[in-house]
N, C-alpha and C positions, 0 to 999 in steps of 0.2 A: 723381054726380061720382066721377070715377075720380082715384085716383092713384100718381101712379110715382117711385118712391125710385131715386136715383141717386147717383154719389159728390158729386155737386154740390147734394144737398139734396133735398126731397119738393119734385116736381112738378106741379102739378093740370092734367089737360090736358083734360078735358071740362068743359062749361058755363064757361069760363072766359073772360073777356072778355080782348080784344087786346090791352089796357092791362097787364094782369096778366100775361097771357104775354111782353110785352116784357120788363118789370122781373125776369120769371124768366131769361129770357134774358141781360140784361145782368148781373143778378148772377150766373151760370154763366159768362158772359164774364169777369167782373170775380176772379172766384174761380180761373179757369184763367188769368189773367195774372198774377195774385199768385203761384200755384203754377208757373208759367212762370218768374217774375223769381226765386223762390228756388231753381230749378233751376237757373236760369243763373247765379247768383251762387254757388251750390257747386260748378259746373264752373269757373266763373272762380277760385276759390281751389284748387280742384284743380291747374290749368294751372299759375297762378303757383309754387305750390307744388312742382310736377314740373319746371317750367324754371327755379326758383330752386337746384333739388338739381342740375340736369345743367350749367348755367354752374358752379358750385360745384365739379362734377367736372370739367370742363374746366379751367378754372383750377387745379385743383389738379395735373391731369395738365401744363400748360402748365409750369407750376414745378417739376417734375420734370423734364421735359425738358430745360428752361432751364437746370436744377443739374448735372443729366449732361452737357451741351453745354459748360457752364463747365467742369466736373472735367475733362474728357477733353480741351478746351483746353489747359487751365493742365497736364497732363499732356505733351499734345504738346510745349510750351513747355520744359520741363522739359527731357525729352529733346533737345530740337532744342540748349538750351544745354550740356547735356550733352556731347553730342556735337563742340559747337564748341570747349568749353574742354577737353574729356580730353585729361590727357598735355599738356599748353600751362603751359609757362614765367608765373606772375602777372606775373612783371616785363618779359618782352620780349613774351611771346607765340609762342617758337618750340617745337619738340618738345622733352620732354624722356625722359631715357634711365634705366631701373630701375637702380640699382647697388646691389651691395652692400657696406656699410659696418658692417665691426665688427659681424658679425652682426646688421645692422640693413637693413631694406630703407629705400633713400631715394632722390631722384629729382636728377637733374642736367641743369642746361641745357645745351646745345651751345652754344646762342649766346654768354649773359652768365655761363655757368660756376656761377650761384646753384644752391644746395643746399635743397630742399624734403624736409620730413619733415610726416609726419602727428602728432598730438596724441598725447605720451607714448614716442615714438620718442628724441627728445631724450635723456629718461632713461635709455633702454637705452643708450645709447650713454655717459651719464655714469658708467653703473652699471661698464661695460666699461672703458674710458679716464678716468677720472675726474680724474686729477691733471694730464693733458695738458689736457684740454677745460676746467679748473678756471684753470688757468693763463691760457687763451686768451683766456675771459671776462674774468677778470680785466683784461686789457690793454685790449679793449675797452669796459669797462664793464658788462657783461650780469650779472655776479654778482646783483647784485640782481634783476634780473630773473628769471635762472633761481631763485633762491630763491622769489620769489614764485611761480612757475609749478608748483614742486614740492610745495608748502604747500597746494594745491588740493585 
């Protein structure tokens, strides 16, 4: 009687009955099927992990692109609004002219004759011509407002 060793176990080949041979073949087939299931499960796990990583990377890239696009659109909108409103009177929307007034740059509307100053410029004018402006502010009731503005 001859025995042969293989990956699937020991198989007797000579003088073996047909049923013994069939059971050995079935055992080998079951072992192969079990081994194939394990390999398939490992492959499925690997593919699932790989696909999850790819999906996460694509989502991150998409989110970055959306964020960049939104930032770009906001910047474009800001530029558009600045161009639309730059040197325009807040009251009537007409053009403003830059004028030097008591060593301070102010903007005067050509249409409604409004005068516009940047923050802090009124304090500069008051230092130069304080008595005149204080009298004017007293008459129109801006003294308390000016006091609050200069105390910030």
